[in-house]
VEXRO-841731 format. One record per atom (N, C-alpha, C): residue in three letters; y negated, x negated, z negated. Coordinates in steps of 0.05 Angstrom, whole numbers, plus 5000, padded with zeros to 4 digits. Layout:
BEGIN
AlaYXZ ...
//
This chain:
BEGIN
Met267969067980 Met270869037983 Met271468757993 Asp273368617981 Asp273868347988 Asp275668328013 His276168078021 His277768028046 His280568158044 His281768148021 His284468258018 His284468558020 His282368688010 His282168968013 His281969048042 His280368888058 His280268938086 His282968908100 Leu284468708092 Leu287068658103 Leu288968888097 Leu288968978072 Leu290669208064 Leu289769458078 Ala287169508080 Ala286269748093 Ala287169758122 Arg287269528135 Arg288069528163 Arg291069618165 His292669518146 His295469598146 His295869888138 Leu294069998122 Leu294270278113 Leu292770468131 Gly291970378154 Gly290370548172 Gly291970748187 Ala291070808211 Ala292171028226 Ala295071008233 Pro296170778241 Pro298970778250 Pro300970898231 Pro300970818205 Pro302970938188 Pro302671238185 Leu300171328183 Leu299571608180 Leu300571758204 Leu299871658228 Leu300671798252 Leu303671808256 Val305071598249 Val307971588252 Val309271788233 Ile308271788208 Ile309371968188 Ile308872258197 Leu306472308206 Leu305872578215 Leu307572658239 Ser308072468257 Ser309772528280 Ser312572618270 Cys313572478250 Cys316172548239 Cys316072828227 Leu313972888212 Leu313673158200 Leu313673368222 Ala312173318243 Ala311973518265 Ala314673558279 Leu316073338283 Leu318673348297 Leu320573518281 Ile320773458255 Ile322673608238 Ile321773898235 Leu319173938232 Leu318174208229 Leu318874378253 Ala318674258276 Ala319374408301 Ala322274508299 Gly324074338291 Gly326874418288 Gly327174628266 Cys325774588244 Cys325974768222 Cys325075048229 Arg322875068243 Arg321875328252 Arg323875468270 Cys325075308287 Cys326975428305 Cys329375538290 Ser330375388270 Ser332775468256 Ser332175708238 Ser329675748230 Ser329075968211 Ser328176218226 Ser327876208252 Ser326776438267 Ser328776668266 Ala327776908261 Ala329477138261 Ala330277218289 His328777118309 His329277198336 His330276958353 Ala331576778341 Ala332476538355 Ala334476618378 Ala334276468399 Ala336076528422 Ala338976468414 Pro340876628425 Pro343676568419 Pro344476298430 Pro346676188419 Pro347675928428 Pro348275938458 Ser347975708471 Ser348675688499 Ser351675748503 Pro352375908522 Pro355175968527 Pro356475728540 Val357775558524 Val358775298534 Val360675328558 Phe362475518556 Phe364475538578 Phe363375668603 Ala361475848599 Ala360375978623 Ala358375808637 Phe356875648622 Phe354775488634 Phe354975198624 Pro356975048633 Pro357374778622 Pro355074588628 Ala353674618651 Ala351374438657 Ala349174488637 Ala348574738630 Ala346474798611 Ala347174688583 Ala349774708576 Ala350674608550 Ala350274308549 Val350974168570 Val350673878570 Val347773798568 Ala345973938583 Ala343173888582 Ala342073928554 Lys343074138541 Lys342174188513 Lys343073968495 Ala345473868498 Ala346473658481 Ala344873408485 His344073348509 His342373118514 His339673148501 Ala338573388502 Ala335973438490 Ala336073388460 Val338173488447 Val338573448419 Val338773158412 Ala340373008428 Ala340672718424 Ala337972578426 Arg336372658446 Arg333772528450 Arg331972588426 His332072828416 His330472908392 His331172728368 His333772698363 His334572538340 His333872238344 Glu334172148369 Glu333471868374 Glu330471828370 Arg328872008380 Arg325871978376 Arg325171988347 Leu326572158332 Leu326072188304 Leu326771928289 Arg329171818297 Arg329971568284 Arg327971338290 Val327071328315 Val325171108322 Val322571138307 Thr321571378305 Thr318971418291 Thr319271358261 Leu321471438249 Leu321871378221 Leu322071078217 Asp323470938235 Asp323670648232 Asp320970518235 Ala319370618254 Ala316670508258 Ala314970558233 Ala315270788221 Ala313770838196 Ala314470648174 Ala317170608171 Ala318070418151 Ala317070138156 Thr316970058181 Thr315969788188 Thr313069758180 Arg311469968186 Arg308569958180 Arg308169938149 Val309670108135 Val309370098106 Val310269828095 Gly312469718106 Gly313269448098 Gly311169238103 Glu309769258125 Glu307669078131 Glu305369098110 Ala304769348102 Ala302769388082 Ala303569258055 Leu306169288049 Leu307169158024 Leu306968858026 Gly307468748050 Gly307168458053 Gly304368368049 Ala302468528059 Ala299668468054 Ala298968468025 Leu300168668010 Leu299668677982 Leu300868437967 Ala303168347976 Ala304368107963 Ala302567867967 Ala301367847990 Ala299567617995 Ala297167637977 Val296267877970 Val293967907952 Val294667817924 Thr296967907915 Thr297667857887 Thr298467567881 Val299267417901 Val300167147896 Val297966937900 Thr295667017910 Thr293466837915 Thr291766797890 Pro291666557878 Pro290066527854 Pro287166577858 Ala286066497881 Ala283266547886 Ala282566837887 Ala284366997900 Ala283967287901 Ala284067407873 Ser286067307857 Ser286367407830 Ser283867357813 Ser282767117815 Ser280467047798 Ser277967197806 Ser277767277832 Ser275267407841 Ser275467707840 Ser277767817834 Ser278068107834 Ser277268227808 Ser276268477809 Ser275668627785 Ser278268727772 Pro278168787746 Pro280568907734 Pro281569157748 Leu279669317757 Leu280469567771 Leu281769507798 Ala280869297811 Ala282069217836 Ala284969137833 Thr285568997811 Thr288268927805 Thr290069167801 Val288969367786 Val290469607780 Val290969757806 Ala288869777823 Ala289169917848 Ala291369797866 Arg291469537866 Arg293569397882 Arg296369457871 Glu296469457844 Glu299069527832 Glu299869807839 Asp297969987839 Asp298570267848 Asp299770267876 Cys298470117894 Cys299370117922 Cys302169997925 Val302769787910 Val305369667910 Val307469877903 Glu306970017881 Glu308870217871 Glu309070447891 Leu306770547901 Leu306770777918 Leu308070717945 Leu307470487957 Leu308570427983 Leu311570347981 Asp312370237959 Asp315270187955 Asp316770447953 Glu315570637939 Glu316870907937 Glu316771047964 Ala314670997980 Ala314471118006 Ala316771018024 Leu317370758022 Leu319670648037 Leu322270788030 Gln322670838004 Gln325070977995 Gln325171268005 Leu322771398005 Leu322671668015 Leu323171678045 Leu322171488060 Leu322671478089 Leu325671428094 Ala326971258077 Ala329771218080 Ala331371468075 Gly330571618055 Gly331871878049 Gly331472068072 Ala329072078083 Ala328472268105 Ala330072188130 Arg330371928134 Arg331871838158 Arg334771928157 Ala335871948132 Ala338672038129 Ala338872338129 Ala336672478124 Ala336772758118 Ala336472948142 Pro335072878163 Pro334373088183 Pro336673258193 Arg338873138199 Arg341073298210 Arg342473458189 Ala342073388164 Ala343373528142 Ala341673738129 Asp339173668124 Asp337373848110 Asp334473788116 Arg333373938134 Arg330573888143 Arg328573948120 Gly329374128102 Gly327574178079 Gly327173938062 Asp329373788057 Asp329073538042 Asp327373338058 Ala327973308083 Ala326473118100 Ala323473178100 Leu322773428103 Leu319973498103 Leu318673448076 Thr320173498055 Thr319073448028 Thr318573158024 Trp320472988031 Trp320172698026 Trp318072578045 Leu317772678069 Leu315672578087 Leu312972658077 Ser312772908067 Ser310272998055 Ser309572818031 Ala311572748015 Ala311072567992 Ala310272288001 Ala311572188022 Ala310771918032 Ala307871918041 Leu307072128054 Leu304272148063 Leu302372168039 Thr303272318018 Thr301672337994 Thr301372057981 Asn303571907981 Asn303371627970 Asn301371467985 His301371488011 His299371348028 His296571428019 Asp296071688016 Asp293471788009 Asp292671697981 Thr294571687962 Thr293971607935 Thr293271317934 Cys294671147949 Cys293870867951 Cys291070837960 Ala290370987981 Ala287570987991 Ala285571077970 Asp286371287955 Asp284671387933 Asp284171167912 Ser286271027905 Ser286070817884 Ser284170597894 Leu284470517920 Leu282670317931 Leu279770417931 Ala279470677937 Ala276770787937 Ala275570787909 Glu277170837889 Glu276170827861 Glu275270547855 Asp276670347865 Asp275770067860 Asp273070017874 Arg272870117899 Arg270370067913 Arg267970197899 Arg268470417885 Arg266370547871 Arg266470487841 Ala267170247833 Ala267670177805 Ala265170197788 Ser262870207801 Ser260370247785 Ser260570517772 Pro259070567749 Pro259270817735 Pro258971057754 Arg260671247752 Arg260571477769 Arg260571737754 Ala259871947767 Ala259672207754 Ala262372287744 Pro262572417720 Pro265072497708 Pro266872677725 Cys265572827744 Cys267173017759 Cys268072907786 Arg267472657792 Arg267872557819 Arg270572417822 Arg271972457845 Arg274172297853 Arg274172287883 Pro275572097895 Pro275472077924 Pro276172337937 Arg274472417957 Arg274972667971 Arg277372647988 Arg277672428002 Arg280072368018 Arg279972078027 Gly282171978038 Gly282171708049 Gly280571688074 Pro280671448087 Pro279271408111 Pro279971608132 Arg277971708147 Arg278371908167 Arg280171798189 Gln282371948195 Gln284271848214 Gln284972068234 Pro285471998260 Pro286072198280 Pro288772328276 Arg289072568287 Arg291572718283 Arg292772798310 His291672718333 His292472828358 His295372768364 Glu296472538356 Glu299172468363 Glu301172658349 Ala300472738324 Ala302172928310 Ala302373188325 Gly300173278335 Gly300173528350 Gly301873518374 Gly301773288388 Gly303473258412 Gly306373248405 Ala307073128382 Ala309873108375 Ala311073388368 Ala309373568359 Ala310273828351 Ala311473978375 Gly310673908399 Gly311674048423 Gly314273938433 Leu315473748420 Leu317973628429 Leu320373818424 Val322673708428 Val325173868429 Val325274068406 Arg325774328412 Arg325974538392 Arg328874658392 Ser330674518403 Ser333374638405 Ser335374518386 Ser334574328369 Ser336374208349 Ser336374378325 Cys337774598326 Cys337374808306 Cys339974898292 Lys342074738294 Lys344574818283 Lys344474798253 Asn345774978239 Asn345974968210 Asn348374778204 Glu347774548193 Glu349874358187 Glu350174338157 Thr352674288149 Thr353274268120 Thr353473978112 Ala352073908091 Ala352173638081 Ala351073638053 Arg351873438038 Arg350873418011 Arg347973328011 Arg346173467996 Arg343373397995 Arg343073147978 Gln341872947989 Gln341772697975 Gln339172557981 Gly337872467959 Gly335372317962 Gly335972017963 Pro333871857960 Pro334171567960 Pro336271467941 Cys336471587917 Cys338471497898 Cys340571707894 Gly340371937907 Gly342472137904 Gly341672347884 Phe342472597890 Phe341972827872 Phe344273017876 Pro345873067855 Pro348273227859 Pro347673517863 Arg349273657880 Arg348973947883 Arg350074087858 Trp352073967845 Trp353374097823 Trp352873937797 Leu353474057775 Leu353073927749 Leu355573957733 Pro356773747723 Pro359173777706 Pro358673957682 Ala360674097673 Ala360374287651 Ala359274157626 Arg360073917621 Arg359173777597 Arg356073737598 Asp354973657622 Asp352173627625 Asp350673887621 Arg351774107633 Arg350474367631 Arg350274447601 Arg352374407586 Arg352374487558 Arg350274327543 Leu349974067549 Leu347973907535 Leu345174007541 Leu344674087566 Leu341974167573 Leu341174427561 Leu343174607556 Leu342674867545 Leu342674857514 Ala343674637502 Ala343974627473 Ala341274587459 Pro340974707435 Pro338574647420 Pro338574357411 Ala336174257405 Ala335973967398 Ala337673897374 Val337774087354 Val339274017330 Val342173967334 Ser343274067357 Ser346074037362 Ser346673787380 Leu344573637386 Leu344973407404 Leu346073167390 Ala346173167363 Ala347072937348 Ala349972857357 Gly350272607366 Gly352872517375 Gly353472587403 Ser351872757416 Ser352472837444 Ser350572717464 Ala348072677457 Ala346172557475 Ala346972277483 Asp346372197507 Asp347071927516 Asp345371717502 Ile342871777497 Ile340971587484 Ile339371747464 Val338771627441 Val337171757420 Val334871577413 Val332471687414 Val330071547407 Val329071647380 Ala328571467361 Ala327671547334 Ala325971327323 Lys323671407312 Lys321771217301 Lys322871097275 Asp324671237261 Asp325571147235 Asp328070967237 Gly328870897261 Gly331070717264 Gly333770847265 Thr333971117264 Thr336471257264 Thr337671307291 Gly336271227312 Gly337171267339 Gly338171007352 Thr338571017378 Thr339370777392 Thr336970607400 His334670737401 His332170597409 His329870707392 Ala327870537388 Ala325470617373 Ala323170717390 Thr323270657416 Thr321170747435 Thr322370877459 Ile320871057471 Ile321771197495 Ile321970997518 Ala320070817520 Ala320170617542 Ala322670447541 Asp323570377517 Asp326070217515 Asp328470397523 Ala328370647517 Ala330570827525 Ala330670857555 Val328370867568 Val328370887597 Val329570627609 Lys328870397598 Lys329970147608 Lys332970147606 Ala334070257585 Ala336970257580 Ala338470457597 Ala337070657608 Ala338370867624 Ala339370747650 Pro341570867661 Pro342570757686 Pro340770817710 Glu341070667731 Glu339470707755 Glu341170847776 Cys339771017792 Cys341071157814 Cys343571317805 Ser343371437782 Ser345571587771 Ser345771857784 Glu348171957790 Glu348572217801 Glu349372417779 Arg349372337754 Arg349672527732 Arg347272497714 Trp346672717700 Trp344372707682 Trp344872537657 Thr342872387650 Thr342972227626 Thr341072357606 Val342172467584 Val340572607564 Val339372417544 Ile336772417541 Ile335372257521 Ile334072437501 His335172437476 His334072597455 His331872437441 Val329472547442 Val327172417429 Val326572567403 Lys327272447381 Lys326972587355 Lys324072627347 Ala323672787327 Ala320972857318 Ala319372607311 Gly316772617317 Gly314972397312 Gly312872367333 Arg310972207328 Arg308872147347 Arg309371867359 Tyr309671857385 Tyr310271607399 Tyr307771527414 Asp306371317405 Asp303971217417 Asp304771017438 Glu305271107462 Glu306170927484 Glu305671057511 Asn305670897531 Asn305570987559 Asn308270947571 Val309371157582 Val312171157592 Val312071187622 Asn313671027635 Asn313971047665 Asn316871067672 Val317671287684 Val320371327693 Val320371277723 Gly321271037731 Gly321170957759 Gly322971107777 Met322671067803 Met324171227822 Met327171187821 Lys327970957812 Lys330870897811 Lys332171007786 Lys330571107767 Lys331571227742 Lys331971527747 Thr334071587761 Thr334571867769 Thr335972027748 Asn335372287749 Asn336772487732 Asn336672427702 Leu334272347693 Leu333872307664 Leu332772567653 Val333872647630 Val333072897617 Val332072827589 Phe329572887583 Phe328272827558 Phe328173087542 Val329473087519 Val329573327502 Val328273257475 Gly326173397468 Gly324873347442 Gly325673547422 Asp324473537398 Asp325073727377 Asp323073957376 Gly321373977395 Gly319474207397 Gly316674117403 Lys315074307414 Lys312274257419 Lys310874187393 Gly309273977394 Gly307773897370 Gly309573757349 Val312173737354 Val313973607336 Val314773337347 Thr315573337372 Thr315873077387 Thr313473047405 Val311872847399 Val309272807413 Val309072527425 Val308472517451 Val307972267464 Val304972257470 Ala303572047459 Ala300672037460 Ala299671777472 Gly297671797490 Gly296371567501 Gly293471617503 Asn291971407511 Asn289071437513 Asn287771287536 Arg289371227557 Arg288271097580 Arg286371287595 Ser284271167607 Ser282371327622 Ser281071157644 Val279771287663 Val278371157684 Val276070987673 Ala274971077651 Ala272770927638 Ala273670657627 Asp276270617624 Asp277370367614 Asp278670197635 Asn277670227660 Asn278570057683 Asn281470117691 Tyr282270367689 Tyr284770457701 Tyr284070637725 Thr285770637745 Thr285570847765 Thr286571107754 Thr285871327766 Thr286871587757 Thr289971587756 Phe291171477776 Phe294071467778 Phe295371327755 Arg293971117745 Arg295170947724 Arg294371037696 Thr292771247693 Thr291971327666 Thr294171497652 Ala296271577666 Ala298171767655 Ala299471657630 Thr299671837610 Thr301171777585 Thr304171767592 Phe305071957608 Phe307871967615 Phe307972017645 Ala309371837660 Ala309571857689 Ala312471857697 Ala313272027716 Ala316072047724 Ala316172067754 Ser317771887767 Ser318271887795 Ser321171927802 Gly322971887783 Gly325871907789 Gly326772187795 Phe328372217816 Phe329372477824 Phe330872607801 Gly330572877799 Gly331973027778 Gly330872997751 Phe328372907748 Phe327172877722 Phe326873147708 Met327573147682 Met327173387665 Met325973317639 Met324273497628 Met323173467602 Met323173737588 Arg323873747562 Arg324073997548 Arg323173957519 Asp321674147509 Asp320974167480 Asp319573917471 Met317473837485 Met315873607478 Met312873657483 Thr311273497471 Thr308373497476 Thr307673227488 Val306073227510 Val304972987522 Val301973017522 Glu300572827512 Glu297672857511 Glu296172597517 Asn293872627528 Asn292072397532 Asn289672447513 Arg289272267494 Arg287272297474 Arg284672157480 Ala284272077505 Ala281771937512 Ala279272097507 Gly279472357509 Gly277172527504 Gly275472587529 Pro273772787528 Pro272472877552 Pro270372687563 Ala269372507546 Ala267272317556 Ala268472087571 Arg271072057572 Arg272271817585 Arg273171867613 Gln272172087625 Gln272772157653 Gln275672227657 Gln276772157680 Gln279572237686 Gln281472097667 Ala283272257656 Ala285172157636 Ala287672337637 Val289772247652 Val292072417657 Val293972407633 Ala295072637626 Ala297172647605 Ala299872607618 Leu300572777638 Leu303172777651 Leu302872757681 Arg304072557693 Arg304172527722 Arg307072547731 Val307572727750 Val310272767760 Val310272737790 Ser311972547800 Ser312372497828 Ser315272547835 Ala316872627816 Ala319772657820 Ala320372907836 Asp322372887854 Asp323273127868 Asp325273277851 Arg325173547853 Arg326773727837 Arg326473677807 Ala323873667799 Ala323173617771 Ala322873877756 Val323573877731 Val323374107713 Val321974027687 Val319974177680 Val318574137654 Val318674417640 His320074427617 His320674677604 His319774677575 Arg318274877567 Arg317374917539 Arg315974657529 Cys314074567544 Cys312574327536 Cys309574387535 Ser308174237519 Ser305274237518 Ser304173987532 Ile302274027549 Ile300973807563 Ile297973827558 Ala296873637543 Ala294173667533 Ala292373437541 Gly289973497550 Gly287973307556 Gly285373447562 Tyr283673317578 Tyr281173437586 Tyr280973427617 Gln279773227629 Gln279673207658 Gln282273097669 Asp283473237688 Asp285873137702 Asp288273117683 Thr288873337670 Thr291073337650 Thr293873307662 Leu294473487681 Leu297173487693 Leu296873407722 Tyr298073177729 Tyr297973077756 Tyr300673147770 Ala300773377783 Ala303073447799 Ala302873307825 His303773057825 His303072867847 His304472927873 Ser307172957873 Ser308572997899 Ser311373107894 Asn312673187915 Asn315373297915 Asn315473577902 Arg317873677897 Arg318273957887 Arg318473957857 Gln316974127844 Gln316774127815 Gln316674417805 Phe317874457781 Phe317874717768 Phe317174687738 Tyr315274857730 Tyr314374857702 Tyr314775137691 Arg315975157668 Arg316575417656 Arg315875417626 Asp314475627618 Asp313875667589 Asp312375427578 Cys310475317593 Cys308975087584 Cys306075167577 Asp304775007560 Asp301975027554 Asp300474787566 Val298474837582 Val296874617594 Val293974647585 Tyr292874447574 Tyr290174447563 Tyr288374257579 Gly285974347587 Gly284174157600 Gly281474277607 Thr279874127622 Thr277274217630 Thr276974197660 Val276373967671 Val275873937699 Val278473867714 Asp279174027735 Asp281473967752 Asp283973917735 Phe284574077716 Phe286673997697 Phe289474047707 Val289874177730 Val292374167744 Val291774087772 Phe292673847781 Phe291773747806 Phe293973577819 Gly293673517845 Gly295573357859 Gly296573487884 Asn298673377896 Asn299673477922 Asn302673517922 Ala303773607899 Ala306473687898 Ala306773967909 Ala309274047914 Ala309974337917 Ala310774427889 Ala308874537874 Ala309274587845 Ala308974887839 Val310874987824 Val310675267814 Val310575257784 Leu308475367773 Leu308275407744 Leu308775697738 Gln310975747724 Gln311776027719 Gln311676087689 Arg310376297682 Arg310076387654 Arg308876167636 Cys306876037647 Cys305475827631 Cys302775927622 Asn301675797601 Asn298975847592 Asn297175617600 Leu294975687613 Leu293075477621 Leu290575517606 Trp290075337587 Trp287875357568 Trp285475197577 Ala283275337582 Ala280775197589 Ala279375117563 Arg278774857561 Arg277374757537 Arg274374717544 Val272774667523 Val269874627527 Val269374357540 Pro268074347563 Pro267574097577 Pro265073957567 Leu264373737579 Leu261873597573 Leu259573757584 Pro257173727573 Pro254873867584 Pro254473787613 Gly254073987630 Gly253673937658 Gly256173947675 Gln258473947662 Gln261073967676 Gln261774267681 Lys263274317701 Lys264374587707 Lys267374567705 Asn268574747690 Asn271474757688 Asn272674857713 Thr274874727722 Thr276474827744 Thr279374787737 Val280974997740 Val283774977732 Val285274797752 Thr284874827778 Thr286474677797 Thr284674517816 Ala285774297827 Ala284574147848 Ala286874037865 Gln287574187885 Gln289974127901 Gln289173947925 Ser290973757932 Ser290073547951 Ser291873527976 Arg292573757986 Arg294073768012 Arg292173658034 Asn292973448047 Asn291273308066 Asn291873368095 Glu294173498100 Glu294973558127 Glu296373838127 Ser295973988149 Ser296974258149 Ser300074268150 Cys301374048158 Cys304274048160 Cys305573988133 Gln304173918113 Gln305373848087 Gln306174108073 Leu308674108062 Leu309674338048 Leu308974338019 Thr306374328013 Thr305474277986 Thr303474497977 Gly302974507952 Gly301074697940 Gly301674747911 Ile299874887898 Ile300174957869 Ile300375257867 Val302475357855 Val302875647851 Val302975707821 Leu301175887813 Leu301275987785 Leu302476267786 His304876297776 His306376547778 His306876667750 Ala305776897745 Ala306177027719 Ala305176857696 Cys302876717701 Cys301676547680 Cys299476697666 Arg298376567645 Arg295976667631 Arg293776457632 Leu291476527643 Leu289176347644 Leu287376427621 Leu287176257601 Leu285876327576 Leu283676127569 Ala281776217552 Ala279776037541 Ala280775937514 Gly281075677511 Gly282175567487 Gly279975487467 Pro280775427442 Pro278875347422 Pro277675077428 Ala275175037419 Ala273774787423 Ala274774587402 Leu276174377411 Leu277374187392 Leu276373907399 Glu276073747378 Glu275373467383 Glu277773317394 Gly280173387385 Gly282573257395 Gly284673477400 Pro286773407415 Pro288673617424 Pro290873677403 Thr290973537381 Thr293273567363 Thr293673857354 Ala291573977343 Ala291774237332 Ala292574447353 Ala291574397377 Ala292174587399 Ala295074577407 Thr296374357404 Thr299074327414 Thr301174337392 Ala300374397368 Ala302174397345 Ala304074637345 Ser303374837360 Ser304975077360 Ser304875217387 Pro306675397393 Pro306475537418 Pro303875687421 Ala303075737446 Ala300475857451 Ala300276137438 Pro297976207425 Pro297676467414 Pro297076677435 Ser296476917425 Ser295877137443 Ser293177097457 Pro292477267476 Pro289877227490 Pro287477247473 Ala287677297447 Ala285377327429 Ala283377097431 Pro284176837435 Pro282176627437 Pro280276657460 Asp280676847479 Asp278676907499 Asp275976977487 Leu276077077462 Leu273677157449 Leu271976917440 Leu273276677439 Leu271776427434 Leu270476347460 Leu268076437464 Leu266776417490 Leu266676127499 Ala267676077523 Ala267775817536 Ala265975827560 Pro265075597570 Pro263575597595 Pro265275707618 Pro263975797640 Pro265575907662 Pro267675717671 Thr269975827677 Thr272275667687 Thr273075787714 Tyr273175617734 Tyr273875707761 Tyr276875657766 Leu277975817783 Leu280875797789 Leu281575537802 Gly279775427817 Gly280275167830 Gly278075087849 Arg278374847860 Arg276574747881 Arg278174567899 Pro277474547925 Pro279074407944 Pro278574107943 Trp280573957933 Trp280273667932 Trp280373547960 Lys282273647976 Lys282573538003 Lys282673768023 Pro282473708049 Pro281773918069 Pro283574158070 Phe286274128067 Phe288074348069 Phe289074448042 Ser287474418022 Ser288174497995 Ser289374777994 Arg291574807979 Arg292975067978 Arg293675127949 Val292575357939 Val293175457912 Val293575757914 Val295575857899 Val296076137898 Val296376217869 Val294976427861 Val295176537834 Val296276827838 Met298576877826 Met299777137831 Met301077247805 Leu300677517802 Leu301877657780 Leu301177537753 Ser298677437750 Ser297877287727 Ser295577417712 Tyr295377367686 Tyr293077467671 Tyr290777267674 Ile288377367680 Ile285977197683 Ile283877297664 Gly283177127645 Gly281377197624 Gly278477227633 Pro276677317614 Pro273877357621 Pro272277107626 His273376877620 His271976627624 His271876547654 Val273376687671 Val273376637700 Val271276817712 Pro269176707725 Pro266976867735 Pro267777017761 Pro266177217769 Pro266977377792 Pro267477217818 Gln265976997823 Gln266476847848 Gln269176707848 Gly270276647825 Gly272976557823 Gly273576267830 Trp272376167852 Trp272975907862 Trp270475747865 Leu270775477866 Leu268475297867 Leu268775107891 Glu266575037904 Glu266574837925 Glu266974567911 Trp267874367928 Trp268374107916 Trp265873977904 Asn263673997918 Asn261173887907 Asn258874067916 Ala256473987908 Ala254174167913 Ala253574197942 Thr254073997958 Thr253474007987 Thr255474178002 Gly257874197992 Gly259974348005 Gly261174208029 Thr263374308038 Thr264774208062 Thr265674438078 Pro264074548097 Pro264774798111 Pro267474778125 Asp268174548136 Asp270774538150 Asp273074578131 Ala272874478106 Ala274974518087 Ala275174808078 Leu272974948077 Leu272975228069 Leu274375398090 Asp274475298115 Asp276075438136 Asp278975378134 Arg279675138126 Arg282475048127 Arg283975078102 Leu282675108079 Leu284175148054 Leu285575418053 Tyr287375448034 Tyr288675698029 Tyr288575747999 Phe286775917990 Phe286576007962 Phe287376297961 Gly289676357951 Gly290676637951 Gly290876757923 Glu290477017922 Glu290777167897 Glu292377417903 Tyr294277477885 Tyr296077697890 Tyr296677847864 Met295778087862 Met296378277840 Met295978157812 Asn293778017808 Asn293177917782 Asn291778137765 Tyr291578097739 Tyr290378297722 Tyr288778157700 Gly287178307686 Gly285478197665 Gly282578197672 Pro280778137653 Pro277878167658 Pro276877987680 Gly278077767686 Gly277177587707 Gly278577607733 Ala280277817736 Ala282077837760 Ala280777997783 Gly278578127778 Gly277378277800 Gly276678107824 Val277178197848 Val276678037872 Val274278127888 Ala272878327878 Ala270678437894 Ala268378227897 Gly267978057877 Gly265777867879 Gly266677587886 Arg269077557897 Arg270177297903 Arg268577157925 Val268876897927 Val267576737947 Val268176837976 Pro266276837994 Pro266776938021 Pro267776728040 Trp269476558031 Trp270476338048 Trp272676438067 Pro272776328091 Pro274876408110 Pro277676348099 Gly277876138082 Gly280476068072 Gly281376208047 His279676388036 His280476538012 His281976788020 Arg284176838007 Arg285877068015 Arg286277247991 Val285677497994 Val286677707976 Val289277807988 Ile291477717977 Ile294077777989 Ile294878067983 Asn295278218004 Asn296178498002 Asn298978538011 Ser300078338024 Ser302778368035 Ser304878238017 Thr306878388010 Thr309078277994 Thr310478048009 Ala310678078035 Ala311977868051 Ala310377608050 Glu307777628050 Glu306177378048 Glu306377258020 Ala306377427999 Ala306577327972 Ala309277187967 Glu311377297980 Glu314077187976 Glu314376897986 Arg312576818004 Arg312576538013 Arg312176337990 Phe310976437968 Phe310276257946 Phe311976297921 Thr314176417925 Thr316076447902 Thr317676197898 Val319076187876 Val320775957870 Val322875917892 Ala324076137901 Ala326176117921 Ala325176007947 Arg322776097956 Arg321776027982 Arg320175767981 Phe318475727961 Phe316475507962 Phe317675247954 Ile319575247935 Ile320774997926 Ile323774997929 Asp324875197943 Asp327775227947 Asp329275227921 Gly327975347900 Gly328975327873 Gly331675457869 Ala332375657884 Ala334875797880 Ala337275617886 Ser336775397901 Ser338975217908 Ser339474997887 Trp337474947869 Trp337874717851 Trp337174787822 Leu335474987817 Leu334775057789 Leu337075167773 Pro338975327784 Pro341075437767 Pro342675217752 Ala343074987764 Ala344574777751 Ala343174657727 Thr340574697725 Thr339074577703 Thr339274747678 Gly339975007681 Gly340075177657 Gly337475297649 Val335275227662 Val332675337655 Val332375617666 Ser331075787651 Ser330576057660 Ser328476057683 Phe328876217703 Phe326876247724 Phe327276507739 Val325176597752 Val325276827769 Val324976727797 Ala326876777814 Ala326876667841 Ala324876817859 Gly324477077854 Gly322777237871 Gly320177307858 Leu319077547865 Leu316477627856 Leu316477787830 Ser318777877821 Ser318878077799 Ser317277977775 Leu315978157761 Leu314478087737 Leu316478007715 Leu315577817698 Leu317377707678 Leu317177867652 
//
């Protein structure tokens, strides 16, 4: 690692992490208080004026401490960005760096810039909506970890095993966060305010926008804000150009109709491109294809064919695929970092690391996801509902794993939930085109024997995955779950949360499951309800406006 990597690592070390965690703990303390069913009644102001004044002072101190810690976090992240700027403008550093080092630094610039915006949103949110603040602070911490992961990929740029990715960033202490959790717990009033992120996200949706989102693609002619067409009949010929033309920080949805065709491009919807809705002409009809991979000197983060960070991102009736193939190691098809993101009736196809549910709150409905190793991974709060997860044939020596969740701290409100999904063995294909040309077939392809496919493995220490009310095919072996590597990490097996609730099918039996302390056979409806759309991603408050079908609770679909 060169001098500039050391400089950046120093800025990305413990202080930003500890400050962000302190913020998480502070807000979480208030959140727990406000949600308690046995919360103490309000102080009787007229009967006990001294107590009321003391409580008011405590609340003020809480908010002041929170403001100070958020400002300190932003300062530290800003310093890290300054260090990155010094790296990129130095010719000597540029000439001596590897191609992967340059990509890793670009990742960190983007991730830390977004972290600053997330911190700004959290600073404005605590008194209005602690759920938003916790989500954005969790995402800021995820950005910090992802930057560290990208730098670690550069340090290990020599050929590496196809199944390997950084286990976690540099080991950092957590004691300050624990101390902060014991601070003021009396700031618990329910306050009304408009929920708003760094660029804003409307609570309501104009009737015109709702009609557009519910309309079939054929009726979008003349109504969509932007039309992408390869044949020149639209406003733009590429999706990337359409994204550039879309407004920034918009509080209304901008509908982009992507007409039928194969678009060979890599698309990036930045954080300021809010509320963009991409509507295709159907799975396998509108196809976005890329082929970036780790083997080609890209970080995992940068391999994505389609990446979206802008709040309110939506995609419907499209296929996104990474055609790099199984031998090219990590190769992401779709990466989503957007808060309140929706992906509906889409196919997402690849091999290793297909769907990167990176951060923030996300909802996937009626989608097909194809892959081999860790093909749904990341640290978002993501619910996949009524989706098909197709395990493909991996390289010799590889083991298929559906999920690899990367929750790095217990206070992060993140995890992957598979609700009423089907876990199936897909056909062995050289490329993903045939698999994505039509909606997923019935479970009959389970008969096309595939190598064992595990429900998941813990990428980071507090990994959290829940599979509930889902069909699990015979390609899932009795043990169900896999350790991260051959040596195992006993501490992670204690701290992870891998839950299963009322699944069915040949691979759903729990009698032979792994004996890990963190594995849960969920028998309580109350525990399972924690992972519903309504509870886990607060979906009942924002999904109705999108027009997408969803089940807020546990009921079977």
